[in-house]
C-alpha atoms as one frame of an Amber mdcrd trajectory, in Angstrom:
protein
 -18.528  97.791   6.661 -15.626  95.351   6.886 -16.243  91.615   6.532 -15.263
  90.881  10.140 -17.769  93.432  11.468 -20.497  92.265   9.110 -19.823  88.626
   9.957 -20.515  89.426  13.583 -23.811  91.242  12.910 -25.958  88.078  13.204
 -24.157  87.236  16.460 -24.854  90.730  17.819 -28.530  90.369  16.931 -28.591
  86.983  18.660 -26.887  88.464  21.719 -29.540  91.190  21.749 -32.214  88.491
  21.741 -30.526  86.797  24.698 -30.542  90.130  26.539 -34.322  90.321  26.031
 -34.787  87.183  28.167 -34.847  88.937  31.572 -37.032  91.697  30.111 -39.646
  89.211  28.876 -39.482  87.269  32.140 -40.046  90.450  34.171 -42.926  91.549
  31.926 -44.643  88.164  32.239 -44.339  87.891  36.026 -45.438  91.542  36.333
 -48.684  90.664  34.492 -47.794  92.862  31.530 -48.805  90.259  28.968 -49.344
  92.682  26.067 -45.854  94.127  26.441 -44.397  90.632  26.931 -46.129  89.488
  23.747 -44.652  92.469  21.864 -41.121  91.792  23.106 -41.571  88.086  22.332
 -42.545  89.002  18.752 -39.495  91.276  18.528 -37.319  88.365  19.651 -38.907
  86.167  16.981 -38.232  88.749  14.284 -34.622  89.068  15.466 -34.242  85.286
  15.193 -35.480  85.378  11.604 -33.245  88.353  10.727 -30.028  86.926  12.175
 -30.678  83.586  10.499 -31.384  85.260   7.149 -28.267  87.434   7.333 -26.026
  84.536   8.340 -27.264  82.311   5.501 -27.718  84.962   2.811 -24.264  86.496
   3.203 -22.369  83.442   4.441 -21.788  84.999   7.853 -22.208  81.778   9.831
 -19.763  81.411  12.709 -19.045  78.710  15.253 -20.109  81.126  17.978 -23.400
  81.733  16.195 -24.028  77.998  15.843 -23.999  77.727  19.653 -25.321  81.170
  20.597 -28.463  81.120  18.426 -30.077  77.942  19.827 -28.939  78.909  23.338
 -30.691  82.295  23.062 -33.822  80.590  21.729 -33.870  78.030  24.538 -33.257
  80.651  27.228 -36.190  82.656  25.907 -38.560  79.681  25.696 -37.585  78.250
  29.080 -37.867  81.620  30.829 -41.327  82.238  29.377 -42.507  78.742  30.295
 -41.213  79.172  33.863 -42.825  82.613  34.195 -46.154  81.375  32.812 -45.955
  78.380  35.134 -45.323  80.628  38.154 -48.433  82.618  37.243 -50.480  79.453
  36.758 -51.057  80.177  33.062 -49.419  76.878  32.125 -49.718  73.632  34.088
 -46.648  73.019  36.225 -46.165  69.537  34.737 -45.648  70.896  31.199 -43.192
  73.495  32.505 -41.268  70.750  34.326 -41.283  68.555  31.207 -39.986  71.323
  28.911 -37.293  72.508  31.338 -36.222  68.962  32.275 -35.811  67.982  28.626
 -33.454  70.879  28.008 -31.490  70.226  31.210 -31.096  66.537  30.325 -29.875
  67.371  26.825 -27.321  69.861  28.183 -26.148  67.326  30.801 -25.755  64.691
  28.074 -23.637  67.036  25.961 -21.471  68.021  28.949 -21.040  64.388  30.028
 -20.012  63.360  26.524 -17.363  66.095  26.527 -16.101  65.069  29.964 -15.811
  61.458  28.797 -13.852  62.522  25.713 -16.636  61.626  23.284 -18.095  64.995
  22.264 -21.483  64.677  20.662 -22.922  67.101  18.164 -26.602  67.760  18.599
 -28.365  67.902  15.268 -32.020  68.839  15.606 -34.351  66.237  14.133 -37.650
  67.047  12.463 -39.380  66.094  15.727 -37.132  68.468  17.661 -37.783  71.301
  15.199 -41.519  70.647  15.419 -41.230  70.619  19.211 -39.510  74.003  19.255
 -42.096  75.443  16.857 -45.000  74.194  18.993 -43.343  75.452  22.208 -42.943
  78.901  20.665 -46.518  78.772  19.398 -47.838  77.820  22.829 -45.886  80.598
  24.556 -47.042  83.178  21.999 -50.648  81.980  22.194 -50.747  82.160  26.001
 -49.164  85.630  26.025 -51.597  86.862  23.350 -54.577  85.234  25.082 -53.661
  86.797  28.421 -52.774  90.181  26.940 -55.763  90.567  24.655 -58.367  88.308
  26.358 -59.002  86.207  23.256 -60.709  83.298  25.039 -58.546  80.576  23.532
 -58.724  78.056  26.392 -59.502  75.092  24.116 -56.612  75.833  21.756 -54.277
  76.364  24.725 -55.285  73.005  26.181 -54.688  71.211  22.871 -51.286  72.895
  22.404 -50.225  71.913  25.926 -50.835  68.244  25.109 -49.162  68.518  21.694
 -46.170  70.199  23.356 -46.000  67.398  25.924 -46.060  64.698  23.241 -43.398
  66.376  21.100 -41.227  67.172  24.132 -41.184  63.525  25.201 -40.671  62.243
  21.640 -37.805  64.664  21.074 -36.144  63.700  24.367 -36.479  60.011  23.521
 -34.805  60.544  20.128 -31.963  62.564  21.643 -31.459  59.922  24.367 -31.377
  57.120  21.781 -28.872  58.978  19.592 -26.731  59.901  22.608 -26.596  56.323
  23.881 -25.698  55.033  20.423 -22.942  57.628  20.139 -21.543  56.880  23.586
 -21.726  53.116  22.964 -19.650  53.458  19.789 -16.772  54.851  21.819 -16.551
  51.825  24.112 -13.795  49.365  23.269 -15.863  46.246  23.880 -14.379  44.489
  26.936 -17.699  43.166  28.179 -19.413  46.558  28.026 -22.806  46.368  26.409
 -23.080  48.589  23.364 -26.321  50.351  22.637 -27.941  49.273  19.386
């Protein structure tokens, strides 16, 4: 296998994970929670495999740096929306999770449009947030698919997800405003601390 083909293998795996998004969404809204849980696990394994291959063999690419988190976010957001539509997650947590991601994307786009591109570097809070969101989605799918009776754990994870989602958004907003303020040339414009 040539280097160029091998270097693209993690990206192909990531693309495959992105293509699973509509499948998982359809399975969830069709009340096929066991199958959705299985596909969600497959997506998780693919995330681990592409990350391992990219790091182990030095196959990281610029495309992969953008494609991997995008595939992850598409999967999480689609599952949260589907579970919200079915009433398996409270609508307010679905709105919070989706709004956070939309606001972050809008901030990145706005910074590019204003000629001050910002690089998003996930903080520990953001990584914890993503982990808890994935855990909540997996728990709800497993609970619905296998009737595990985990209502108390689900409730606790919803509140933990809410807290981490808001904390992560606040950190991103602070960092974004500081970054954007650094690009101003003074002139009476307040700079963010």
